C-alpha positions in Angstrom: 75.8 70.8 27.7 75.0 67.4 29.1 77.0 64.8 27.2 75.8 61.9 29.3 74.5 59.0 27.2 70.7 58.5 27.6 68.9 55.4 26.4 65.2 54.8 26.9 63.1 52.0 25.7 60.9 53.2 22.8 59.0 50.0 21.9 58.9 46.3 21.7 58.3 45.8 18.0 56.4 42.8 16.6 56.3 41.8 13.0 52.9 40.6 11.6 50.9 40.7 8.4 48.1 42.9 9.9 49.3 45.5 12.5 45.8 46.9 13.1 44.2 43.6 13.9 47.1 42.5 16.2 47.1 45.8 18.0 43.3 45.3 18.7 44.0 41.9 20.1 46.7 43.1 22.5 44.7 46.2 23.5 41.8 43.9 24.4 44.0 41.4 26.2 45.9 44.1 28.3 43.0 46.6 28.4 45.3 49.2 26.9 44.7 51.8 24.2 45.4 51.5 20.5 47.0 54.1 18.3 46.8 53.5 14.5 49.8 55.2 12.9 49.3 54.3 9.3 48.8 51.1 7.2 52.3 49.9 8.2 52.2 50.4 12.0 50.0 50.4 15.0 50.8 50.4 18.7 49.3 49.8 22.1 50.1 51.8 25.2 49.0 51.8 28.9 45.8 53.5 29.8 46.0 56.8 31.6 49.0 57.9 29.5 48.9 60.2 26.5 48.4 58.8 23.1 51.8 57.9 21.7 53.3 57.4 25.1 56.4 55.2 25.1 57.4 52.5 25.7 54.7 50.7 23.8 54.2 47.5 21.9 54.5 48.4 18.3 53.2 46.2 15.5 54.8 46.6 12.0 53.5 45.1 8.8 55.7 42.4 7.2 54.1 40.7 4.3 56.6 37.9 4.5 55.9 37.2 8.2 55.6 33.5 9.0 54.5 32.4 12.5 57.0 30.5 14.5 56.7 26.8 15.4 56.5 26.2 19.2 58.0 24.2 20.6 60.9 24.6 18.3 61.5 22.1 15.5 64.6 21.8 13.3 64.4 23.6 10.0 61.1 25.4 11.0 60.6 29.1 11.7 61.9 29.8 15.2 60.5 32.4 17.6 62.8 35.4 18.1 61.2 36.6 21.4 58.0 36.3 23.3 56.2 38.3 25.9 55.3 37.2 29.4 52.3 38.6 31.2 51.9 38.3 35.0 48.4 37.4 36.1 46.8 36.9 39.5 44.4 34.1 38.3 45.8 31.8 35.6 42.7 30.0 34.6 40.6 33.2 34.3 43.4 34.9 32.4 43.6 31.9 29.9 39.8 32.1 29.4 40.0 35.9 28.9 42.8 35.5 26.4 40.8 33.0 24.4 37.9 35.4 24.4 40.2 38.0 23.0 41.3 35.7 20.2 44.2 33.7 21.6 44.7 30.0 21.4 46.4 27.6 23.9 49.5 25.8 22.8 49.1 22.1 22.6 52.2 21.5 24.7 52.6 22.9 28.2 55.5 22.5 30.5 54.4 24.0 33.8 51.4 24.4 36.0 52.5 28.0 36.8 52.2 29.4 33.3 50.4 28.8 30.0 51.9 29.2 26.6 49.4 30.9 24.3 49.4 32.1 20.7 48.1 35.5 19.6 46.0 35.6 16.4 49.2 36.0 14.2 50.8 33.0 15.8 53.3 34.7 18.1 53.7 32.8 21.4 53.2 34.6 24.7 52.9 33.4 28.3 50.4 34.0 31.0 52.3 33.6 34.3 50.7 33.0 37.7 52.6 35.7 39.6 50.4 37.1 42.4 53.5 38.7 44.1 54.3 40.7 41.0 50.6 41.8 40.6 50.5 43.0 44.2 53.8 44.8 44.0 53.4 48.6 44.3 55.7 49.0 41.3 53.8 46.7 39.0 52.5 48.4 35.9 54.7 51.5 36.2 56.3 52.7 33.0 
């Protein structure tokens, strides 16, 4: 019997009020697939994999969810984490994200990335990273 400890990433889980709507947004943004699990959960996974393939981005209903304030402010809801997405054309990616339902943060701190908000108010970044996009390992699960 193999007693070696094995740990695999299952999901990156995001709280929100409406898991199905947020899953649709990220599926459109990433051109991934959506799996609706039930009223409480939905996930998105890379195309070309089987439904329910992990790791995935999992969205879970939290009726008490409050969007974080960014940049941070004292006594306000803080972000717990955010996702970064490598892109080969930053301006086209920003316009595409807006088309999918994202908004641009009022404050930006670099010419190499844009802070955006998803429809539930979670911050995420689009990062100009042509070398990552062109890597033969990019996108492998």
